[in-house]
C-alpha positions as CSV (number, residue, x, y, z in Angstrom):
1,M,99.7,95.5,111.3
2,T,100.8,99.1,112.0
3,E,98.3,101.9,112.5
4,A,99.4,103.5,109.2
5,A,99.0,100.3,107.3
6,E,95.6,99.7,108.9
7,A,94.5,103.3,108.0
8,R,95.5,102.7,104.3
9,G,93.4,99.5,104.3
10,R,90.4,101.3,105.6
11,S,90.9,104.2,103.2
12,E,91.1,101.7,100.3
13,Q,87.8,100.0,101.5
14,V,86.1,103.4,101.6
15,R,87.4,104.1,98.0
16,E,86.0,100.8,96.8
17,H,82.6,101.5,98.4
18,V,82.5,105.0,96.9
19,R,83.6,103.6,93.5
20,A,80.6,101.2,93.6
21,L,78.4,104.1,94.6
22,L,79.7,106.1,91.6
23,A,78.7,103.3,89.2
24,R,75.1,103.7,90.3
25,L,74.9,107.5,90.1
26,D,74.7,109.8,87.1
27,P,77.4,112.5,86.4
28,H,77.0,115.6,88.6
29,Q,74.8,113.8,91.1
30,K,75.6,114.5,94.7
31,L,77.3,111.9,96.9
32,P,76.3,111.4,100.6
33,T,78.1,113.7,103.0
34,E,81.5,112.7,104.5
35,R,79.8,112.3,107.9
36,Q,77.0,110.0,106.4
37,L,79.6,107.8,104.7
38,A,81.7,107.7,107.9
39,D,78.7,106.6,110.0
40,E,77.6,104.1,107.3
41,L,81.1,102.5,107.1
42,G,82.1,102.8,110.7
43,V,85.3,104.8,110.0
44,S,86.4,108.3,110.8
45,R,85.5,111.3,108.7
46,L,89.2,111.8,108.2
47,T,89.4,108.4,106.5
48,V,86.5,109.3,104.3
49,R,88.1,112.7,103.4
50,S,91.3,110.9,102.5
51,A,89.5,108.4,100.2
52,I,87.4,111.0,98.5
53,G,90.5,113.2,98.0
54,A,92.2,110.3,96.2
55,L,89.1,109.9,94.0
56,E,89.1,113.6,93.3
57,R,92.8,113.4,92.2
58,E,91.8,110.5,89.9
59,G,89.1,112.8,88.4
60,R,86.2,110.6,89.5
61,V,84.5,113.2,91.8
62,Y,84.7,116.9,92.3
63,R,83.9,119.1,95.3
64,I,82.2,122.4,95.6
65,Q,82.8,124.1,98.9
66,G,79.6,124.5,100.8
67,S,77.7,122.3,98.4
68,G,79.2,118.8,98.6
69,T,80.9,116.2,96.5
70,F,79.6,115.2,93.1
71,V,80.2,112.5,90.5
72,A,82.5,113.8,87.8
73,A,81.5,113.4,84.1
74,P,83.5,110.6,82.4
75,L,86.7,111.7,80.8
76,I,86.9,111.2,77.1
77,A,90.3,109.9,76.0
78,K,91.3,110.1,72.4
79,A,94.6,109.0,71.0
80,L,96.5,111.4,69.0
81,E,97.7,109.8,65.8
C-alpha cells in the first residue's frame, strides 16, 4: 500500500471515530482537541486535522479559532414541492 493510500485509510478511521463521538455529544458541545485525538488514536495531528476538515465540509462540526471544534446542530432538510 502506498503512503497516500495508507494516510487516506487512517484519515477515514479518524473520521469514523469522530462520527461515533458526535453521536454521543449534544449540538454545540466541544470536541477533544486535535492533539488529544491524535494521541488517543496514535496518528499525527495532521491526519486528525484532515479528518475534521472533511467533517466540517459535511456540516457535522464547526470550528471557532482559538476556542476549538464543536458539534454542529443537525441540518433540517425539507423537500420543496
